[in-house]
N, C-alpha and C positions, 0 to 999 in steps of 0.2 A: 350652326351655333351663332354665327355673327348676326344673322337675320333675327334669330330668336332673342338675342341680347338687345338688339335695337328695338324690337317690339316691347320688351320688358321695360327698357328705359323710358320709352314714350308713354307707356301705361303708368309706370310708377311716378313719373313727373306730374301727371294730372292729379294723382291721389294726394301726394305730399303738398302740392300747390293749393289744393282745397283746404289743407290743414294750416296753411299760412307760411309754409316754407318756400324757399326759392326754387329748389329742384331736389330730385332724389339721387343725384349723381355724386360719386366720390372722385374728386380731382387729386392728381398727384404730379409732382415735379419730375422732370426727366432725370435719369441718373447723372450724377456729377462726374466731372473729369477726375481721374485718379492719377497721381504722380508715380512714375516708374523710378525705381531705385537703380536701374541699370545704367546704360550709357548716357553721357551728358547730353547728346543731341536727341535722345529719346526721353522726353520728360512728361508725357501724359498718356493715359489710357482712355480712349473715347468711350462714350456710353455704349453699352452692350458689347464691348470688346472683352476678349478673354485675357486672363492674367494668372500668374502663379504667385502664391504668397506663403510666407513663413510666419506662423503664429508663435510669437515669443512668450513663453509661459513664465519667464523670469525677467521682467523689465529692469530689475535692479542689477543685472549682470554688467560687468565692465564693458563699456563701449557699445552696449545694446540697451538703450532706454525705451525704444518704441515697442509697442505691443504687436505690431505687424510690419513686415517688410515685403514690398510688392515689386514684382518684375513683370513687364509685359511679355507676351509669348515670344516675340522676336529676340529680346535680350536674354531671356531664359534659355532658349535653344541655341543661341550663339555661343554660350559658355560650354566648351567641349569637355571640361573635366566633370567628375562625378560629385563635386562639391562647389559651393559658392562662398567667397569671402565677403562678409558684410560687417558694417560697423558705422557708428554715428560720426566718428572722426577718422578720416582716411590716414592721418598721420600717426594714429595710435595702432596698437595691435588689433588686427581684424579677427573676427570669429569665423571659423570654417563650419559651414552648415551643409550637410548632405542634400543633394537635389531631390532625393527620393522622399524626403519628408515635406517638401513643398506641395501645396495643394492647388489644384486647378479650379478657378472660379470665373464667373462672368460679372461684369460691371452692369448689373441690371436692377439694382436696388432703387426703387422709386420712393421718394419721400412724400407722404400724404400732405395735402394742403391743410393748413390749420383751420378748424372751424371757428368762424367769428360769429358770436351770438348777438342777437338783437338786444339793444339797451333797454327795451321796453318789456318784451315777453320772453327773452332769452333764446329766441330763434336766430337763424342766420341773419346777420346784418340788421338793418331796420326793415322788417318784413313788410310786404304790401298790406297785410291785414292791419298792422298797427298804423301804417300810414293813412289808411282809410278811416279807421275807427277814431284815432286821436288827431286827425287832420294835421299830420306832421308835414311841414314844408321842407323839402330837401334842397339843400344849397347846391347851386351849380358849381362846376369845376372852374376855379379861378385861373389856373395855369394851363392853358391850352395853346397848342402851337400856332393857331390862327391869330392869337393876340401878340405874338412876337413881332418885332419890327420887320418890315419888308424893305429889301434893298433892290437896286436895279439888277444886280447879279442874281439874287435869289428869284426874282420875278421872271427873268429870262430863262433860267434853268427850269423852274417849275412849269412854265408854259411849254418848253421843249419836251420835257419828260412826259407830261400828260398828253401832249399831242402824239407822242410815240406810242403810248398805251392805247389811245383811241384808234390809231392806225392798225394796232394789233387786236382790235375788237375786245379790248379789256376796259369796258365802260364802268365797272363797279370799283375800280382800284384808283381812286384819286390820290395823288402824291402831293405833299406839301414840303417845300424846301425853304430853309432859312439859313442865313449866315449868322451863326451864333457868336462868332468872335472875329474881330478884325482890328489888329493893332500893329504899331510899328515897334520894332525891337532892334537892338544893337548886337551884331555878331562880334564877340570878343575874341581876338587872336591871342591865344596863350603863348607865353614865352617859349615853352618846350616845343610847340608846334613850329615856331619860327626857327628854332635851333635845328630840328631834324629835317625841315623842308624849307630851306631859306629861299629857294627860287620858285616855289610853288604856292606860297601863301602871301597875302597882302601884308604890308608893314603896319598898317593902321586898322582899327576897327571900322566896320561899315554897317550901314543900316539895311534892314529888310522888313517886309510886311508879312505877317502870318495870319492865315484865315482858317476858320473851322466851319465847314458846310455840312449840314445834316439834312437827310431826307426822312420824312415821316409818312406813315400811313395809319389811318384810323381803323383799328381792329376792335370790335366790340366796345365802342365808345371810348377807347383808350388810344392815345397817340403813341405809336411804336416806332422806334428808330430802326431802320433796316439798312441804312447806308450812311457813311460818314467819310468826309474827305478833309485832310489837313494839307494846307499849301503854304509854301514859303516863296515869296516873290522878291526877286532881286532886280533893281532898276539899273539905269545906265551908269549911275554913279558907283556901282559896285565893280571891283576889279575882276579881271579874268581869273578863273573860268566862270564866275557867277554873273557876268554881265547879261542882263535880259534873260535870266534863267528863272524857271519855276520848278520847284521840287514838290512832288505830290505823294502823299501817303493815304491809301484808301483802305477802309474796313467795310466788308460786305456782311450782311446778315440775311442770306437768301432764305433761311428757314422761317423767318418771320414775315416774309412777303407773301400775301395771299395768292398772287398769281405769279408764281416763280417762273413758269415757262415763258413769260413775256419779259422778264427782267433781263436786260442785256447791257453790256458795257457801252453799247452805242447810244444809250440814253443820254449820256453826257458828252457825246462826241460833237 
């Protein structure tokens, strides 16, 4: 079936492109994350994950204003009783709902991508047919990552990362790195912090430098962020324990990187 579907898509693409459309495919977004009503540390249900839900037929009931209450499978099975107490406000009287009326479902609803019509012939986007017939000049993309300012730090990181990819025989995945923010800030010592930790915090405020470093990869002519790093740099003027310290917060986006198997934390080592 997969091979037959692939052949159908390739065949239908040629047909609809001759009619002036971009393609004959239907695109959809991945299922969204869903919030779990259970434990505080369990706050989301991933795409294609299973969950239990209670459909509230009377949203006007006291302390039950939502139409649906969702529990992930782990939270649902961790409740040993035959009923679950739910409510919008935990300080108010909770409503007891039997577990047997909860329904099992999967977070697999994909939202179709909205069709954008051509401003000339009502086809998708400004179709190639109208571009040829009406000699429409398409404007280039003004905001691209290559036009962002280059710093010595971003240049060195970019060279190091791309050399790493070349060593891993990943020649098609060029990475662009830019320092999007670099500014000096003041760390303000709150009075309550001094009160509770008199021997562990500084008496006065002190400065530090914050930086935001992003890595981009061009995917289908679009600059996509797959890595970001936020750093706080403390110099010699900062008191202990922050003297000559750097605190780093990293966000990865492995799923957006085309060659995931070559992406490693050693890229920035």
